[in-house]
C-alpha positions as CSV (number, residue, x, y, z in Angstrom):
1,M,-22.1,14.8,16.1
2,A,-18.7,14.9,14.5
3,L,-16.3,12.1,14.8
4,N,-13.0,12.7,15.1
5,I,-10.2,11.0,12.6
6,Q,-8.8,8.7,15.6
7,D,-12.3,7.2,16.1
8,C,-13.1,6.8,12.2
9,L,-9.5,5.1,12.1
10,V,-10.6,2.7,14.9
11,A,-13.9,1.9,13.2
12,I,-12.4,1.0,10.0
13,T,-9.4,-1.0,11.6
14,Q,-12.3,-3.1,13.3
15,L,-14.3,-3.5,10.1
16,L,-10.9,-4.5,8.0
17,Q,-10.6,-7.1,10.9
18,Q,-13.9,-8.4,10.9
19,N,-13.9,-8.9,7.1
20,A,-10.6,-10.6,7.3
21,Q,-11.5,-12.9,9.7
22,Q,-14.8,-13.7,7.8
23,Q,-12.8,-14.4,4.7
24,N,-10.6,-16.8,6.4
25,I,-13.5,-18.6,7.5
26,T,-14.8,-18.5,4.2
27,F,-11.8,-19.6,2.9
28,R,-11.3,-22.4,5.2
29,Q,-15.0,-23.8,4.6
30,R,-13.8,-23.9,0.7
31,V,-10.5,-26.1,1.5
32,E,-12.6,-28.4,3.7
33,K,-14.9,-29.0,0.7
34,D,-12.2,-29.8,-1.6
35,L,-11.1,-32.1,0.9
36,K,-14.1,-33.8,1.8
37,Y,-13.6,-36.9,0.0
38,L,-10.1,-37.4,0.8
39,A,-9.6,-40.0,3.5
40,P,-7.8,-39.0,6.6
41,F,-4.4,-40.4,7.1
42,E,-4.7,-42.9,10.4
43,G,-0.9,-44.0,10.1
44,N,-0.9,-47.0,7.5
45,V,2.5,-46.4,5.8
46,K,1.2,-48.0,2.5
47,K,-1.4,-45.2,2.3
48,L,1.1,-42.5,2.8
49,P,2.6,-41.6,-0.6
50,S,-1.0,-41.4,-2.1
51,F,-2.1,-39.3,0.9
52,I,0.8,-37.0,0.5
53,E,0.4,-36.6,-3.1
54,A,-3.1,-35.8,-2.7
55,I,-2.4,-33.3,-0.3
56,D,0.3,-31.8,-2.5
57,R,-2.1,-31.5,-5.1
58,V,-4.8,-29.6,-3.4
59,R,-2.2,-27.1,-2.0
60,R,-1.1,-26.0,-5.5
61,D,-4.7,-24.9,-5.9
62,Y,-3.9,-22.6,-2.7
63,V,-0.6,-20.5,-3.2
64,G,-0.5,-17.8,-0.5
65,Q,-2.7,-19.4,1.7
66,E,-0.4,-22.4,2.9
67,E,-1.0,-21.7,6.6
68,I,-4.9,-22.1,6.3
69,V,-4.8,-25.0,4.1
70,F,-2.0,-26.9,6.8
71,R,-4.6,-26.0,9.3
72,V,-7.4,-28.1,7.6
73,I,-5.2,-31.0,6.7
74,Y,-4.0,-31.2,10.3
75,D,-7.0,-30.8,11.9
76,L,-9.2,-32.9,9.8
77,K,-7.3,-35.1,7.6
78,I,-4.8,-36.8,9.9
79,G,-5.8,-39.1,12.7
80,G,-5.1,-42.3,14.6
81,S,-1.7,-43.1,15.5
82,A,-0.4,-40.6,12.6
83,K,-1.8,-37.8,14.8
84,N,-0.5,-39.2,18.2
85,F,2.8,-39.3,16.6
86,L,2.5,-35.7,15.5
87,Q,1.5,-34.7,18.8
88,A,4.7,-35.2,20.5
89,N,6.3,-32.5,18.3
90,P,3.3,-30.6,16.4
91,P,4.6,-29.4,13.0
92,Q,4.6,-25.7,12.1
93,D,3.6,-26.4,8.3
94,W,3.1,-29.2,5.5
95,A,6.5,-29.5,4.9
96,S,7.7,-30.3,8.4
97,C,4.6,-32.5,8.5
98,K,5.6,-34.6,5.5
99,A,9.3,-34.9,7.1
């Protein structure tokens, strides 16, 4: 049974999407591992400079993947009153989060 070109293109597109999705999951797990020992920022102003410095240092290792890195940071490393404050106007990236 011969497949037509359109069926082949659909199959290839689906495989590429699945591969990209799996790579993003694997990449996110790698970022989570790199941030494992960084304590979440809960809103203590005295700890903010060191938290920002640590995040900036980690982000330098992931040039071109800033969106996924920011999602991990926002989801796992910002909590408490800091998260409550940010939820009023959720930041779209690390620069707006720091501001």
